[in-house]
N, C-alpha and C positions, 0 to 999 in steps of 0.2 A: 640898714642905713645909719651911719654914725649921727649921734645927738638927736635921734628921733624921740619924741616924747608921746607916750601913749597914756591915755586916761581910761581907767576901767572902774566902773561904778556898779554896785549892787544895792539892794535895799538896806542891808545891815553890815556893818563892818565885820561882825564875826562870821558871816557868810563867806567873805573873801578868803579868810584864813582856813575855814573848814572845806570850801569847794574849790577855790581857784588855786591856792598855793600848792596843795598836793598834786594837782594836775601839772602845774608848772614843774614841780620837782620830779615827777615822772618823766616829763619830756626832756629833762635835763640830764637824765641818767647816763646817756651816752655823749653828752656835749663835751667837746674838747675843753680842757681847763682854761685855755686862753680866751675862750669865748663865753665862758659860764658867767651869768650874772650872780650878784649876791643880794640878798633880801635884807633891806634895813627896816627892821620891825618898828623902831620908834617913829619913822616917817611913812611906813606902809608903802615902801617903793622898792622895786627890782631895779638894780643899777648894773648895766652892762659895761664891760671894759671900753667899748668905743664910745661911751658917753650917753648912750641911749637909755631911757627909763621907762618903766611901766609904773604909773602912779595909781594906787588903789584907794578908793573911798567908798564908804556906805553913806546912805541918805539918812540914817539914824543919827539923832543928835546934831544934825546940820554939819556933819563931818565934811560934806562937800565944800564947805567954805574955805577949807585949807587948800583947795585946788586954785583959787583965785590968783590972777596975775600970771605972768609968764606966757607960755605959748603951748600949744599941742597940735600934733599932726593927725592924730586919730583919737576920737573919744567914743568909747563903747559903753552903753548902759544896758546891763544885763537884768532881766526880770523888771523891765521898765514899767510893766503894768502893776507893780507892787511897790514902787519907789515913791516915797513922799516928795512933795514940792517939785515934781518932775518938770513942769513948765518953768519954774524959777531956775532950776539947775541948767536947763538948756539955754534959755534966753539971757540969764544974768551971768553965767560962768562959762559954760562950753562954747557957746558962739563967739564970745570975745577971745577965748583962747585959741580959736581956729581962724580968727579974722586975718591975721598976717600970713599964716602958713597955708591958707586955703584948704585947711584940713577938713575932715569928715566927721559927722556926728551920726552914729549908728544905734538904733534902738532894737533890742531883741527881747522877746517875751511871749509867754503864752498870754491869752487875752485876760483883761481884768474882769473880775466878777463885779466890780463896783461900776454902775452905769455912768457915774460922774467923774470917773478917774481920767486925768488928762491924756493918758495913753490912748484912749479910745479916739480922741480927736486927732492925734498924731497918725493912728492907723488909717482913719477915714481920708485924712488929707494925702497920705502916702498912696493909697489905693486910687484915689482920683488922679494923682500925678503919674501913676504907673510905676511907683517906686516901692510898692509893698511886695515883699517876698513871703509867701505863706508856705510853710512846710509842715505837713501833718505826719502822724505816725505811719499812715498808709504810703505817703511818699517815701518814707525812711525804708519801708519794706522793699519797694521798688529799687531804690538806690542800693540797698544791701544785697540784692539778688546778683549783682555784678561782682560781689566780693567773694573770695574764696573762704572767708571766715565772717559771715554775717552776724551782726550783733542783734539785728531786729529781723524776725522771721514772722510769717503768717501765724505760726503756732503761738508765738509769744503775744502777738496782738490779740489773738482769740482768748487767751488767758487773761489779758488785761481787761478786755470787754466783759468777760464773765464775772470779773470782780466788782463791777459796777451793778447796783440793783436794777437799773432800767436799761442795761446794756449800751448800745450805741446812742440811745436817746437820752441817756443820763447827762445831766448839766455838767457834772464834773468831767465826764469823758469827753464831751463835746468842747469844753473850754481848754482842757489840758492836752488833749491829744488831736483835736481836729481844728484848733485855733479859731473857733467860732465864738462870736459875741453872744453869749446866752446869760440873760440876767434872771435871777430867782424871783419869780412872781410873788413869793411869800414875804419878800422885803419890800414890796411896792405899797404905795399908799392905797391904790385901788387894784389889788391883785386879780379881781374879776375882770378888769378891763385888759383883755388880751387882744392880739392882733385880729384874731377870728371874730371877736365880738365888737370890734370897732366898726361903726357905720356912720354916715353922714346924714 
């Protein structure tokens, strides 16, 4: 769509250039020249010939402040569970950007290991509203079974599980691959106060 404005945010600006830009360049390998966007490194923005833009920002150093003003049709926050100032970014910057366009704000992430991170509240709210989409590595296996060239197989998952000290019960595996909210009891003020030991 001409003149569409997409905002894409990750925790660090360096992550954008390391992770996202190479993916975009791969996708553009067979793109016709008349449709190909150019990357303006000074502004961290991909500009398309039809006037559409993909604006990139990290949350480090409050780089998101550069997004203020204007409008956006779609705002994507990747690794939202690890972004600083998440609530401020959404309420003070992204929601005003989408006010007149009726655009959408979408958060994606594995779960945060910090029980106080704002992403946990957004997850809970989305789950209550029926808006939460949870995709695990086990879902990926099922999805890829339909592909002639699956990237995720049961054998790969077994290797990943075996690399974690506690297997499927390991906190790291459960947060990264099962999207569960699991908090490290050793970081708690009262680590012995577990759900099993709680009584009234």
